[in-house]
C-alpha positions in Angstrom: 189.0 68.4 143.8 186.3 66.1 142.4 188.1 63.5 140.4 186.8 61.1 137.8 189.8 59.3 136.3 190.5 58.6 133.1 190.8 56.1 132.3 190.1 45.3 119.5 192.1 42.1 116.6 191.4 41.9 113.2 187.9 40.6 112.6 188.3 42.2 109.2 185.6 41.2 106.7 184.1 38.7 109.1 183.5 41.5 111.6 180.2 43.3 111.8 181.8 46.6 112.8 180.1 49.8 111.9 182.2 52.8 110.8 182.6 55.5 113.4 180.7 58.7 113.0 182.3 61.0 110.5 183.2 63.6 113.1 185.1 61.1 115.1 187.0 59.4 112.3 190.8 59.3 112.8 193.2 61.2 110.6 196.6 59.8 109.8 198.4 62.9 108.5 200.2 63.9 111.6 201.0 62.8 115.2 198.8 63.9 118.0 199.9 66.9 120.0 199.3 67.6 123.7 195.8 69.0 124.0 195.2 72.5 125.2 193.8 72.7 128.7 195.2 69.3 129.6 198.1 68.5 131.8 200.2 65.4 132.2 199.9 63.5 135.4 202.8 61.5 136.9 202.7 58.8 139.5 202.9 61.0 142.7 200.2 63.3 141.2 197.9 60.5 140.4 198.1 59.2 144.0 197.5 62.8 145.3 194.4 63.2 143.0 193.0 59.9 144.1 193.6 60.7 147.7 191.8 64.1 147.3 188.9 62.6 145.4 185.5 63.6 146.8 183.7 61.2 144.6 182.6 57.8 146.0 185.0 55.1 145.2 184.0 52.4 142.9 183.3 49.2 144.8 185.8 46.4 144.1 184.0 43.1 144.3 185.7 40.0 145.5 188.1 38.6 143.0 190.4 41.6 142.4 193.9 40.1 142.1 196.3 41.4 144.7 199.2 40.1 142.6 198.2 42.5 139.8 198.5 45.5 142.0 202.3 45.7 141.4 202.7 49.4 141.7 202.0 52.2 144.2 200.3 54.4 141.6 196.9 52.7 142.3 194.2 50.5 141.0 191.3 52.1 139.1 188.3 51.6 137.0 187.9 53.5 133.7 184.4 54.9 132.9 183.7 56.3 129.4 182.2 59.7 129.4 180.7 58.9 126.0 178.4 56.1 127.1 178.7 56.1 130.9 180.0 52.5 131.0 183.0 51.1 132.8 185.8 49.5 130.8 186.0 45.7 131.0 188.7 43.2 129.8 187.0 40.6 127.6 189.2 37.7 128.7 186.7 35.1 127.4 186.8 36.4 123.8 188.4 34.1 121.3 191.7 34.8 119.6 192.7 37.2 118.2 190.5 39.4 120.3 191.2 37.8 123.7 191.6 40.5 126.3 190.0 43.3 124.3 189.0 46.4 126.3 185.4 47.5 126.0 183.4 50.2 127.9 180.3 48.0 128.5 179.8 47.5 132.2 177.2 49.4 134.2 179.1 48.9 137.4 182.4 47.6 138.8 181.5 44.0 139.4 185.0 42.6 140.0 188.4 42.1 138.4 186.9 42.5 134.9 186.7 46.3 135.4 189.9 46.8 137.4 193.3 48.1 136.2 196.6 48.7 138.0 198.2 51.9 136.8 202.0 51.4 137.0 204.1 54.5 136.8 207.4 54.3 134.9 209.8 57.1 135.9 212.3 56.7 133.0 209.7 57.2 130.3 207.2 59.3 132.3 204.4 57.0 131.2 202.0 54.5 132.7 201.4 50.8 132.0 197.9 49.5 132.6 197.6 45.9 134.0 194.3 44.3 133.8 193.2 42.6 137.1 191.0 40.2 135.0 193.9 38.3 133.5 197.0 39.9 135.0 198.2 41.1 131.6 199.4 44.5 130.4 197.2 46.5 128.0 198.8 46.9 124.5 197.9 49.0 121.5 197.5 46.6 118.5 199.3 48.7 116.0 199.7 45.7 113.6 195.9 45.1 113.4 194.2 46.3 110.3 190.9 47.9 109.4 188.5 49.2 112.0 190.3 47.1 114.7 193.7 48.8 114.1 195.2 50.2 117.3 192.6 48.5 119.6 193.5 48.1 123.3 194.0 44.5 124.4 195.2 43.1 127.7 197.6 40.4 126.4 201.2 41.3 127.4 203.3 39.8 130.2 205.7 42.8 130.1 205.5 46.5 129.4 207.3 48.2 126.5 206.3 51.0 124.1 203.2 49.1 122.9 201.9 49.0 126.5 202.8 52.6 127.7 200.5 55.6 127.9 200.7 59.3 128.9 197.9 60.2 131.3 196.3 63.7 131.0 193.9 65.6 133.3 191.7 68.6 132.5 190.8 70.4 135.7 188.1 72.5 134.2 186.3 69.5 132.7 187.3 67.1 135.5 188.1 64.5 132.9 191.0 62.2 132.0 192.6 61.1 128.7 195.1 58.5 127.6 197.7 58.9 124.8 199.5 55.9 123.4 203.3 55.9 123.4 203.2 53.6 120.4 201.5 55.9 117.9 200.9 59.2 119.7 197.2 58.8 119.4 194.5 59.4 122.1 192.3 56.5 123.2 188.7 56.7 122.0 185.7 54.6 122.8 184.1 53.3 119.6 180.5 54.0 120.5 179.3 53.7 116.9 180.7 50.2 116.3 178.4 47.2 116.3 178.9 43.6 117.1 181.5 42.1 119.4 183.7 45.2 119.3 181.0 47.7 120.1 182.4 50.2 122.7 186.0 49.0 122.1 188.8 51.3 123.2 191.1 52.3 120.3 194.2 54.6 120.1 193.1 56.5 117.0 192.4 60.2 117.7 194.7 63.1 117.0 193.2 65.2 119.7 190.7 65.1 122.5 187.7 66.3 120.6 185.0 65.5 123.2 183.4 62.6 125.1 184.9 60.0 122.7 188.3 60.4 124.3 187.3 61.4 127.8 187.1 59.1 130.8 186.4 59.2 134.5 188.7 57.3 136.7 187.5 55.7 140.0 189.8 54.3 142.6 188.8 50.8 143.5 188.6 49.5 147.1 188.8 46.1 148.5 
């Protein structure tokens, strides 16, 4: 099986964000449901898919943190189907956007684009730990405006804010992430401008297309 794995912050009025395209705008009238044609992937399945992956692995440049690889599920890079870019942790952004996730890298250059996927059996969810700063990725449900529910690597532990359900669509060979905090699917904000362009945000009720679809590459040392 060819596998491509799936796979921020209130700037408010001071931010130069553009509003997403109308067809991709989130709705808030109901929780997201499991998408048709997509199946959940647990820890053992993720390891199996990665092991059977016929796609070349993404090169992991020197600097990937061994200490961040705290789980057997694997270490991966997330590539947005929408813009073909790998997701990076913006650890050098100033507060309150420190650690925001953005699909902006043309290649996996090092720890910036690496994430450890840690399987949690009790909740049947994953926590994503950034190798760039050794922090777990959280959904910022308390942010407001166009940065509400952005993904940010800022937590030292993993609770509901930091947990995700991982989905795979075999026909499309694509992956999707659903936040345990708000039940929304993670989308890449291709239409944003400024410092949050290409930010990842848990805001979609369903997987409508490339906005919510990702490829996932296993990283190698």
